[in-house]
All heavy atoms as an XYZ file, in Angstrom:
802
protein
N       0.874     -1.192      0.010
C       0.023     -0.047      0.057
C       0.870      1.196     -0.013
O       1.940      1.341      0.654
C      -0.872     -0.024      1.274
C      -1.835      1.254      1.371
S      -2.773      1.049      2.722
C      -2.496      2.696      3.506
N       0.480      2.221     -0.771
C       1.201      3.437     -0.842
C       0.342      4.523     -0.168
O      -0.865      4.646     -0.531
C       1.530      3.829     -2.315
O       2.356      2.823     -2.788
C       2.233      5.204     -2.319
N       0.901      5.252      0.780
C       0.147      6.430      1.367
C       0.498      7.729      0.676
O       1.690      8.215      0.816
C       0.563      6.485      2.917
C      -0.198      7.546      3.716
C      -1.617      7.219      3.732
C       0.338      7.502      5.007
N      -0.424      8.187     -0.089
C      -0.242      9.424     -0.847
C      -0.728     10.578     -0.062
O      -1.377     10.452      0.969
C      -1.056      9.482     -2.109
O      -2.448      9.285     -1.828
C      -0.727      8.151     -3.067
N      -0.470     11.812     -0.582
C      -0.802     13.049      0.202
C      -2.406     13.073      0.190
O      -2.936     13.406      1.271
C      -0.290     14.250     -0.541
C      -0.673     15.537      0.189
C      -0.001     16.755     -0.376
C      -0.772     17.212     -1.569
N      -0.406     18.447     -2.086
N      -3.105     12.697     -0.894
C      -4.608     12.638     -0.858
C      -5.131     11.776      0.206
O      -6.113     12.049      0.878
C      -5.064     12.443     -2.210
C      -4.884     13.583     -3.179
O      -4.771     14.714     -2.741
N      -4.849     13.298     -4.499
N      -4.559     10.577      0.267
C      -4.999      9.613      1.272
C      -4.713     10.105      2.639
O      -5.624     10.001      3.571
C      -4.337      8.242      1.069
C      -4.710      7.421     -0.135
C      -3.941      6.118     -0.311
C      -4.234      5.412     -1.494
N      -3.497      4.191     -1.716
N      -3.590     10.724      2.871
C      -3.358     11.340      4.226
C      -4.349     12.422      4.509
O      -4.785     12.408      5.731
C      -1.845     11.922      4.265
C      -0.865     10.884      4.469
S       0.721     11.707      4.916
C       1.160     12.331      3.369
N      -4.624     13.251      3.603
C      -5.577     14.362      3.814
C      -6.941     13.672      4.302
O      -7.583     14.123      5.215
C      -5.716     15.210      2.613
C      -6.909     16.174      2.738
C      -4.472     16.085      2.382
N      -7.396     12.747      3.451
C      -8.724     12.137      3.795
C      -8.683     11.494      5.206
O      -9.612     11.608      5.995
C      -9.095     11.174      2.810
C      -9.700     11.779      1.555
C     -10.289     10.785      0.553
N      -9.505      9.619      0.311
C      -8.597      9.533     -0.738
N      -8.491     10.461     -1.472
N      -7.955      8.359     -0.881
N      -7.629     10.690      5.565
C      -7.553     10.015      6.765
C      -7.421     10.952      7.989
O      -8.067     10.747      8.936
C      -6.441      9.046      6.809
C      -6.390      8.138      7.919
C      -7.610      7.277      8.251
O      -8.396      7.001      7.109
O      -7.811      6.804      9.394
N      -6.588     11.975      7.805
C      -6.448     12.950      8.940
C      -7.717     13.695      9.119
O      -8.195     13.886     10.252
C      -5.244     13.936      8.665
C      -4.024     13.215      8.715
C      -5.250     15.116      9.649
C      -2.809     13.977      8.257
N      -8.426     14.069      8.001
C      -9.810     14.679      8.173
C     -10.786     13.859      8.859
O     -11.582     14.310      9.679
N     -10.738     12.556      8.471
C     -11.653     11.578      9.202
C     -11.480     11.485     10.628
O     -12.250     11.520     11.530
C     -11.530     10.252      8.451
C     -12.644      9.266      8.908
C     -12.300      7.888      8.281
N     -11.170      7.212      8.818
C     -11.080      6.662      9.969
N     -12.046      6.631     10.925
N      -9.922      6.035     10.283
N     -10.085     11.305     10.945
C      -9.770     11.090     12.429
C      -9.885     12.460     13.246
O     -10.270     12.309     14.447
C      -8.323     10.677     12.481
C      -8.275      9.214     11.972
C      -6.752      8.798     12.260
N      -6.497      7.479     11.588
C      -5.548      6.773     11.946
N      -4.582      7.089     12.837
N      -5.348      5.574     11.299
N      -9.688     13.539     12.722
C      -9.854     14.848     13.442
C     -11.116     15.685     13.194
O     -11.299     16.548     13.913
C      -8.578     15.788     13.034
O      -8.692     16.103     11.686
C      -7.257     15.110     13.369
N     -11.888     15.294     12.230
C     -13.001     15.891     11.819
C     -12.760     17.430     11.270
O     -13.660     18.199     11.394
C     -14.016     15.971     12.925
C     -14.585     14.517     13.307
C     -15.717     14.574     14.273
N     -16.118     13.192     14.597
C     -16.656     12.782     15.611
N     -16.929     13.624     16.612
N     -17.070     11.611     15.732
N     -11.571     17.596     10.845
C     -11.302     18.885     10.265
C     -11.591     18.795      8.759
O     -11.668     17.751      8.160
C      -9.731     19.147     10.354
C      -9.087     19.392     11.756
C      -7.622     19.407     11.699
C      -9.721     20.702     12.291
N     -11.871     19.950      8.144
C     -12.126     20.071      6.716
C     -10.887     19.531      5.983
O      -9.821     19.881      6.253
C     -12.500     21.450      6.273
C     -13.891     21.856      6.754
C     -14.235     23.054      6.107
C     -14.229     24.185      7.123
N     -14.548     25.561      6.502
N     -11.136     18.760      4.883
C     -10.071     18.268      4.090
C      -9.181     19.428      3.593
O      -8.037     19.318      3.338
C     -10.487     17.390      2.949
C     -10.908     15.987      3.386
O     -10.709     15.719      4.595
N     -11.448     15.270      2.522
N      -9.860     20.579      3.191
C      -9.131     21.684      2.731
C      -8.170     22.305      3.702
O      -7.046     22.746      3.508
C     -10.049     22.754      2.072
O     -10.887     23.212      3.241
N      -8.578     22.295      5.039
C      -7.730     22.780      6.125
C      -6.598     21.774      6.283
O      -5.380     22.257      6.460
C      -8.522     22.825      7.430
C      -9.496     23.980      7.378
O      -9.377     24.902      6.461
O     -10.535     23.886      8.197
N      -6.815     20.479      6.216
C      -5.741     19.556      6.431
C      -4.740     19.569      5.199
O      -3.540     19.581      5.556
C      -6.378     18.024      6.467
C      -5.252     17.017      6.497
C      -7.278     17.914      7.733
N      -5.308     19.717      4.119
C      -4.426     19.912      2.902
C      -3.527     21.110      3.043
O      -2.261     21.115      2.640
C      -5.164     19.947      1.620
C      -4.336     19.976      0.402
C      -5.059     19.789     -0.893
O      -6.220     19.477     -0.912
N      -4.382     19.972     -2.007
N      -4.070     22.214      3.425
C      -3.273     23.502      3.552
C      -2.171     23.249      4.661
O      -0.981     23.715      4.457
C      -4.206     24.577      3.987
N      -2.440     22.501      5.787
C      -1.468     22.309      6.745
C      -0.423     21.415      6.303
O       0.753     21.602      6.451
C      -2.196     21.698      8.030
C      -1.289     21.380      9.256
S      -0.285     19.998      9.203
C      -1.498     18.666      8.842
N      -0.786     20.325      5.600
C       0.238     19.436      4.981
C       1.125     20.178      4.064
O       2.346     19.970      4.081
C      -0.474     18.222      4.360
C      -0.850     17.104      5.307
C      -1.503     16.005      4.444
C       0.325     16.446      6.005
N       0.572     20.909      3.133
C       1.385     21.600      2.198
C       2.336     22.531      2.822
O       3.495     22.764      2.439
C       0.532     22.252      1.060
C      -0.120     21.216      0.188
C      -1.117     21.793     -0.778
O      -1.406     23.060     -0.698
O      -1.624     21.035     -1.548
N       1.946     23.329      3.891
C       2.738     24.273      4.642
C       3.884     23.375      5.311
O       5.012     23.910      5.227
C       1.919     25.097      5.599
N       3.530     22.344      5.930
C       4.559     21.525      6.585
C       5.551     21.078      5.608
O       6.747     21.107      5.848
C       3.823     20.366      7.289
C       4.884     19.545      8.085
S       4.163     18.012      8.792
C       3.744     17.026      7.279
N       5.186     20.589      4.459
C       6.153     20.122      3.497
C       7.062     21.292      3.016
O       8.273     21.008      2.806
C       5.471     19.424      2.295
C       4.921     18.018      2.668
S       4.210     17.138      1.253
C       2.771     18.092      1.003
N       6.522     22.443      2.751
C       7.284     23.580      2.427
C       8.341     23.959      3.438
O       9.411     24.219      3.074
C       6.314     24.765      2.125
C       6.795     25.829      1.265
C       5.788     26.813      0.953
O       4.754     26.413      0.193
O       5.876     28.013      1.315
N       7.908     23.921      4.683
C       8.794     24.241      5.843
C       9.863     23.187      5.880
O      11.043     23.572      6.054
C       7.991     24.406      7.097
C       7.109     25.571      7.142
C       9.002     24.336      8.246
C       6.149     25.524      8.302
N       9.550     21.937      5.680
C      10.608     20.885      5.711
C      11.545     21.093      4.605
O      12.796     20.967      4.876
C       9.905     19.512      5.643
C       9.295     19.113      7.004
C       8.935     19.836      7.970
C       8.821     17.721      7.259
N       8.301     19.119      9.048
C       8.218     17.845      8.467
C       8.741     16.601      6.543
C       7.650     16.740      9.130
C       8.208     15.502      7.128
C       7.672     15.608      8.488
N      11.065     21.412      3.406
C      11.983     21.525      2.203
C      12.941     22.647      2.502
O      14.135     22.520      2.285
C      11.137     21.733      0.925
C      10.652     20.370      0.429
S       9.894     20.656     -1.230
C       8.522     21.451     -0.962
N      12.416     23.802      2.989
C      13.290     24.933      3.276
C      14.309     24.621      4.271
O      15.553     24.938      4.135
C      12.491     26.127      3.772
C      11.531     26.719      2.661
C      10.463     27.681      3.276
O      10.426     27.915      4.532
O       9.727     28.240      2.424
N      13.991     23.885      5.261
C      14.929     23.475      6.333
C      15.971     22.551      5.788
O      17.172     22.769      6.065
C      14.200     22.863      7.554
C      15.103     22.416      8.672
C      15.628     23.698      9.414
O      15.092     24.753      9.293
O      16.669     23.475     10.003
N      15.643     21.604      5.004
C      16.629     20.674      4.506
C      17.510     21.264      3.464
O      18.744     21.091      3.471
C      15.868     19.424      3.824
C      15.148     18.576      4.816
C      14.311     17.574      4.139
C      16.182     17.804      5.677
N      17.018     22.239      2.524
C      17.814     22.881      1.629
C      18.834     23.786      2.285
O      19.912     23.930      1.820
C      16.922     23.643      0.612
C      17.698     24.679     -0.132
C      16.199     22.722     -0.244
N      18.524     24.333      3.526
C      19.369     25.247      4.152
C      20.371     24.432      4.967
O      21.209     25.051      5.670
C      18.667     26.220      4.994
O      18.037     25.597      6.152
N      20.361     23.099      4.868
C      21.290     22.276      5.617
C      20.866     21.805      6.965
O      21.612     21.256      7.828
N      19.604     22.052      7.331
C      19.056     21.756      8.596
C      18.679     20.344      8.806
O      18.955     19.432      7.974
N      18.070     20.085      9.943
C      17.748     18.706     10.392
C      16.251     18.826     10.910
O      15.922     19.691     11.634
C      18.730     18.256     11.458
C      18.367     17.046     12.174
C      19.506     16.854     13.256
N      19.088     15.951     14.297
C      19.795     14.870     14.605
N      20.757     14.598     13.911
N      19.222     14.077     15.440
N      15.578     17.713     10.595
C      14.111     17.593     11.109
C      14.067     16.425     12.020
O      14.411     15.285     11.585
C      13.109     17.560     10.005
C      13.206     18.820      9.153
C      11.701     17.324     10.492
C      12.628     18.694      7.699
N      13.644     16.655     13.259
C      13.571     15.496     14.161
C      12.185     15.516     14.707
O      11.667     16.425     15.305
C      14.587     15.708     15.279
C      14.686     14.516     16.311
C      15.803     14.646     17.277
O      16.738     15.417     16.921
O      15.732     13.959     18.247
N      11.533     14.303     14.541
C      10.177     14.178     15.005
C      10.318     13.060     16.079
O      10.589     11.876     15.762
C       9.162     13.730     13.906
C       9.120     14.879     12.842
C       7.716     13.515     14.509
C       8.378     14.571     11.587
N      10.124     13.455     17.214
C      10.338     12.587     18.472
C       9.595     11.261     18.317
O       8.377     11.181     17.999
C       9.969     13.220     19.728
C      10.431     12.560     20.932
C      10.156     13.330     22.249
O       9.855     14.586     22.150
O      10.270     12.800     23.326
N      10.316     10.143     18.576
C       9.694      8.805     18.561
C       9.278      8.326     17.141
O       8.428      7.398     16.957
C       8.489      8.587     19.529
C       8.822      8.991     20.955
N       9.757      8.270     21.537
C       8.314      9.879     21.730
C       9.847      8.861     22.863
N       9.035      9.851     22.901
N       9.769      9.052     16.148
C       9.367      8.643     14.756
C      10.535      8.695     13.831
O      10.997      7.497     13.312
C       8.261      9.579     14.183
C       7.732      9.229     12.861
C       7.255      7.961     12.630
C       7.767     10.135     11.844
C       6.799      7.588     11.343
C       7.273      9.784     10.572
C       6.761      8.575     10.281
N      11.134      9.771     13.515
C      12.286      9.764     12.555
C      13.083     11.021     12.567
O      12.727     12.051     13.130
C      11.665      9.635     11.035
C      10.968     10.904     10.660
S      10.533     10.734      8.916
C       9.639     12.285      8.732
N      14.293     10.973     11.901
C      15.103     12.170     11.757
C      15.415     12.226     10.238
O      15.707     11.244      9.623
C      16.478     11.990     12.597
C      17.410     13.144     12.194
C      16.222     11.760     13.998
N      15.262     13.455      9.670
C      15.654     13.712      8.340
C      16.728     14.853      8.376
O      16.539     15.738      9.081
C      14.325     14.388      7.620
C      13.347     13.579      6.870
C      12.117     14.373      6.588
C      13.876     12.951      5.718
N      17.651     14.584      7.545
C      18.672     15.549      7.507
C      19.461     15.532      6.165
O      19.375     14.565      5.458
C      19.663     15.349      8.626
C      20.463     14.117      8.650
C      21.355     14.013      9.923
O      21.857     15.089     10.335
O      21.524     12.892     10.430
N      19.981     16.660      5.841
C      20.711     16.783      4.487
C      22.164     16.723      4.849
O      22.678     17.447      5.768
C      20.372     18.123      3.946
C      20.785     18.249      2.408
S      22.490     18.768      2.254
C      22.647     20.338      3.004
N      22.959     15.864      4.192
C      24.369     15.708      4.456
C      25.056     16.310      3.228
O      24.696     16.048      2.076
C      24.705     14.175      4.629
C      24.188     13.566      5.914
C      24.729     12.055      5.799
C      24.547     14.223      7.127
N      26.143     17.073      3.502
C      27.005     17.497      2.504
C      28.260     16.677      2.411
O      28.941     16.554      3.448
C      27.257     18.971      2.636
O      26.065     19.677      2.659
C      28.184     19.503      1.556
N      28.564     16.077      1.275
C      29.735     15.175      1.242
C      30.731     15.788      0.328
O      30.454     16.046     -0.846
C      29.386     13.765      0.754
C      28.268     13.171      1.667
C      30.530     12.834      0.644
C      27.546     12.038      1.140
N      31.931     16.104      0.784
C      32.980     16.658     -0.076
C      33.920     15.545     -0.405
O      34.579     14.953      0.491
C      33.733     17.782      0.676
C      34.714     18.389     -0.076
O      35.081     17.985     -1.227
O      35.263     19.483      0.413
N      33.908     15.200     -1.664
C      34.752     14.064     -2.039
C      36.262     14.415     -2.445
O      37.043     13.611     -2.766
C      34.154     13.344     -3.322
C      32.747     12.873     -2.918
C      32.164     11.968     -4.027
N      31.866     12.768     -5.264
C      31.336     12.308     -6.177
N      31.078     11.075     -6.377
N      31.067     13.049     -7.306
N      36.542     15.619     -2.279
C      37.850     16.184     -2.497
C      38.425     15.925     -3.836
O      37.641     15.959     -4.798
N      39.579     15.477     -3.914
C      40.308     15.200     -5.109
C      39.831     13.812     -5.745
O      40.250     13.440     -6.809
C      41.813     15.174     -5.007
C      42.377     16.540     -4.653
O      41.597     17.620     -5.005
O      43.404     16.711     -3.995
N      39.127     13.079     -5.008
C      38.764     11.684     -5.396
C      37.318     11.675     -5.953
O      36.626     10.690     -6.014
C      38.805     10.762     -4.294
C      40.111     10.735     -3.461
C      41.215     10.218     -4.422
O      41.058      9.402     -5.228
N      42.423     10.857     -4.325
N      36.858     12.812     -6.529
C      35.560     12.858     -7.090
C      35.316     11.953     -8.277
O      34.188     11.545     -8.456
C      35.219     14.317     -7.516
N      36.318     11.695     -9.066
C      36.154     10.788    -10.136
C      35.545     11.352    -11.390
O      35.431     12.559    -11.554
N      35.045     10.550    -12.309
C      34.441     10.992    -13.594
C      33.135     10.326    -13.801
O      32.948      9.174    -13.329
C      35.385     10.728    -14.698
C      36.626     11.553    -14.620
C      37.646     11.230    -15.797
O      37.565     10.092    -16.389
O      38.389     12.114    -16.169
N      32.291     10.896    -14.592
C      31.012     10.289    -15.008
C      31.030     10.042    -16.458
O      31.510     10.921    -17.189
C      29.900     11.156    -14.658
C      29.655     11.454    -13.096
C      28.576     12.472    -12.974
C      29.310     10.175    -12.399
N      30.474      8.922    -16.971
C      30.530      8.792    -18.446
C      29.151      8.988    -18.976
O      28.120      8.512    -18.422
C      31.012      7.368    -18.681
O      30.819      7.153    -20.105
N      29.087      9.784    -20.079
C      27.756     10.010    -20.557
C      27.546      9.189    -21.901
O      26.756      9.529    -22.758
C      27.482     11.488    -20.859
C      28.295     12.093    -21.894
O      29.213     11.384    -22.443
N      28.115     13.374    -22.206
N      28.371      8.249    -22.006
C      28.291      7.335    -23.255
C      29.277      7.670    -24.309
O      29.894      6.763    -24.911
N      29.660      8.944    -24.510
C      30.597      9.268    -25.502
C      31.861      9.901    -24.897
O      33.000      9.726    -25.466
C      30.052     10.417    -26.431
O      29.609     11.581    -25.683
C      28.761      9.919    -27.234
N      31.764     10.488    -23.676
C      33.063     11.054    -23.096
C      32.820     11.140    -21.609
O      31.728     11.125    -21.129
C      33.343     12.370    -23.688
C      32.260     13.493    -23.409
C      32.656     14.834    -24.062
N      31.631     15.731    -23.881
C      31.495     16.666    -22.872
N      32.313     16.642    -21.994
N      30.497     17.447    -22.772
N      33.953     11.102    -20.935
C      33.867     11.284    -19.514
C      33.896     12.699    -19.075
O      34.573     13.584    -19.643
C      35.102     10.574    -18.959
N      33.031     13.042    -18.062
C      32.971     14.426    -17.471
C      33.230     14.225    -16.038
O      32.957     13.291    -15.404
C      31.560     15.012    -17.734
C      30.471     14.111    -17.225
C      31.364     15.350    -19.165
C      29.014     14.732    -17.326
N      33.939     15.406    -15.466
C      34.225     15.380    -14.093
C      32.930     15.221    -13.189
O      31.990     15.875    -13.531
C      34.993     16.649    -13.811
C      35.110     17.281    -15.183
C      34.248     16.595    -16.135
N      33.044     14.407    -12.152
C      31.930     14.258    -11.209
C      31.963     15.453    -10.165
O      32.984     15.976    -10.060
C      31.997     12.946    -10.489
N      30.843     15.865     -9.679
C      30.787     16.898     -8.800
C      31.637     16.591     -7.501
O      31.627     15.474     -7.056
C      29.336     17.159     -8.395
C      28.622     15.986     -9.013
C      29.542     15.315     -9.974
N      32.416     17.592     -6.998
C      33.193     17.316     -5.844
C      32.401     17.243     -4.581
O      32.577     16.432     -3.769
C      34.252     18.410     -5.762
C      35.064     18.348     -4.530
C      36.006     19.519     -4.251
N      36.541     19.455     -3.001
C      37.589     20.200     -2.698
N      38.223     21.004     -3.448
N      38.021     19.978     -1.440
N      31.340     18.152     -4.609
C      30.469     18.182     -3.411
C      29.006     17.588     -3.816
O      28.503     18.144     -4.871
C      30.358     19.588     -2.811
C      31.705     20.053     -2.305
C      29.216     19.665     -1.756
C      31.794     21.407     -1.795
N      28.558     16.665     -3.080
C      27.231     16.168     -3.295
C      26.439     16.266     -2.021
O      26.981     16.327     -0.936
C      27.310     14.652     -3.779
C      28.045     13.813     -2.779
C      27.939     14.568     -5.131
C      28.036     12.371     -3.047
N      25.150     16.391     -2.181
C      24.216     16.516     -1.075
C      23.230     15.355     -1.071
O      22.704     14.942     -2.115
C      23.347     17.854     -1.204
C      24.390     19.004     -1.100
C      23.688     20.324     -1.468
N      22.976     20.836     -0.311
C      22.319     21.971     -0.330
N      22.296     22.588     -1.468
N      21.680     22.412      0.603
N      22.982     14.795      0.051
C      22.164     13.644      0.226
C      21.116     13.879      1.300
O      21.480     14.410      2.384
C      22.975     12.396      0.618
C      23.956     11.936     -0.345
C      23.355     10.919     -1.321
N      24.314     10.204     -2.053
C      24.532     10.428     -3.307
N      23.943     11.350     -3.954
N      25.530      9.797     -3.906
N      19.925     13.445      1.114
C      18.941     13.405      2.060
C      18.974     12.103      2.835
O      18.906     11.053      2.187
C      17.522     13.642      1.601
C      17.458     15.010      0.952
C      16.497     13.583      2.752
C      17.604     16.285      1.801
N      19.097     12.117      4.136
C      19.163     10.874      4.966
C      17.982     10.849      5.932
O      17.591     11.815      6.609
C      20.457     10.871      5.748
C      20.517      9.525      6.636
C      21.676     10.873      4.788
N      17.263      9.724      5.918
C      16.178      9.500      6.916
C      16.571      8.288      7.729
O      17.034      7.329      7.250
C      14.987      9.249      6.189
C      13.819      9.101      7.191
C      14.947      7.914      5.341
C      12.395      9.121      6.554
N      16.426      8.488      9.115
C      16.698      7.523     10.095
C      15.421      7.316     10.953
O      14.849      8.225     11.360
C      17.889      7.861     10.950
C      19.242      7.918     10.202
C      20.377      7.924     11.238
N      20.222      8.924     12.183
C      20.562     10.235     12.139
N      21.168     10.643     10.986
N      20.459     11.006     13.154
N      15.127      6.039     11.214
C      14.077      5.733     12.102
C      14.453      5.923     13.506
O      15.631      5.711     13.900
C      13.540      4.334     11.883
N      13.523      6.382     14.392
C      13.838      6.487     15.824
C      14.019      5.104     16.399
O      13.587      4.161     15.833
C      12.717      7.219     16.520
O      11.470      6.442     16.588
N      14.465      5.101     17.593
C      14.637      3.836     18.366
C      13.356      3.174     18.534
O      13.140      1.990     18.398
C      15.381      4.034     19.568
C      16.882      4.396     19.503
C      17.479      4.510     20.834
C      18.929      4.941     20.641
N      19.562      5.334     21.972
N      12.282      4.022     18.818
C      10.985      3.551     19.103
C      10.324      2.883     17.873
O       9.828      1.782     17.873
C      10.104      4.723     19.572
C       8.728      4.231     20.016
O       8.587      3.313     20.773
N       7.724      4.992     19.518
N      10.559      3.579     16.674
C      10.026      3.045     15.453
C      10.776      1.728     15.054
O      10.110      0.775     14.646
C      10.127      4.073     14.321
C       9.540      3.494     13.034
C       8.111      3.101     13.079
C       9.709      4.783     11.904
N      12.097      1.712     15.299
C      12.798      0.497     14.969
C      12.309     -0.683     15.780
O      12.168     -1.822     15.356
C      14.270      0.794     15.208
C      15.032      1.489     14.231
C      16.476      1.728     14.493
C      17.133      2.825     13.736
N      18.519      2.994     14.035
N      12.207     -0.369     17.087
C      11.635     -1.431     18.044
C      10.257     -1.980     17.472
O      10.000     -3.134     17.554
C      11.397     -0.825     19.402
C      10.934     -1.779     20.419
N      11.618     -2.861     20.933
C       9.702     -1.833     21.029
C      10.907     -3.508     21.803
N       9.719     -2.951     21.872
N       9.353     -1.113     17.208
C       8.007     -1.499     16.686
C       8.084     -2.283     15.426
O       7.446     -3.292     15.245
C       7.159     -0.301     16.486
C       6.730      0.526     17.715
C       5.988      1.794     17.439
C       5.843     -0.354     18.601
N       8.992     -1.847     14.544
C       9.155     -2.577     13.277
C       9.744     -4.048     13.567
O       9.415     -4.936     12.986
C      10.108     -1.883     12.310
C       9.447     -0.561     11.770
C      10.561      0.180     11.009
C       8.284     -0.887     10.839
N      10.662     -4.148     14.403
C      11.281     -5.350     14.802
C      10.289     -6.362     15.466
O      10.281     -7.521     15.201
C      12.523     -5.252     15.645
C      13.744     -4.738     14.881
O      13.872     -4.894     13.705
N      14.552     -4.047     15.480
N       9.391     -5.814     16.343
C       8.368     -6.549     16.951
C       7.506     -7.156     15.850
O       7.019     -8.236     15.944
C       7.631     -5.731     17.963
C       8.247     -5.564     19.291
C       7.261     -4.874     20.248
O       6.129     -4.466     19.887
O       7.669     -4.674     21.390
N       7.047     -6.284     15.044
C       6.157     -6.657     13.892
C       6.669     -7.771     13.079
O       5.820     -8.715     12.637
C       5.883     -5.353     13.044
C       4.842     -5.623     11.958
C       3.466     -5.352     12.458
N       2.549     -5.302     11.305
C       1.316     -4.914     11.408
N       0.918     -4.289     12.670
N       0.551     -4.955     10.407
N       7.937     -7.815     12.715
C       8.421     -8.791     11.825
C       8.742    -10.182     12.591
O       8.770    -11.154     11.940
C       9.814     -8.277     11.289
O      10.731     -8.063     12.209
C       9.650     -7.143     10.368
N       8.722    -10.147     13.900
C       9.050    -11.371     14.717
C       7.778    -12.092     14.927
O       7.708    -13.342     15.119
C       9.696    -11.007     16.013
C      11.104    -10.446     15.876
C      11.663    -10.094     17.254
C      11.991    -11.460     15.199
N       6.617    -11.414     14.884
C       5.319    -12.125     15.198
C       4.602    -12.605     13.977
O       4.987    -12.384     12.840
C       4.354    -11.132     15.862
O       4.120     -9.997     15.106
C       4.962    -10.821     17.204
């Protein structure tokens, strides 16, 4: 099952009895805030759930090359990655679930 934004809006609206338009506005604002935070190099920590952060990796002189089929081009020296880590609580719940 895939949880899409529309499914989240409907389910949050059902559970909270808020209007779907209000829920959608809140979710879109939250995603915008999260994107701004990650792009600026920040970290998002949601207690007992997950940590999202942007890592900057400087590969220095060992950046290497990329091949586009006809010629090699230099690979970027600095790359940025989004990393997500589950909280200890979520890991514990996932491990319990797989064992039963």
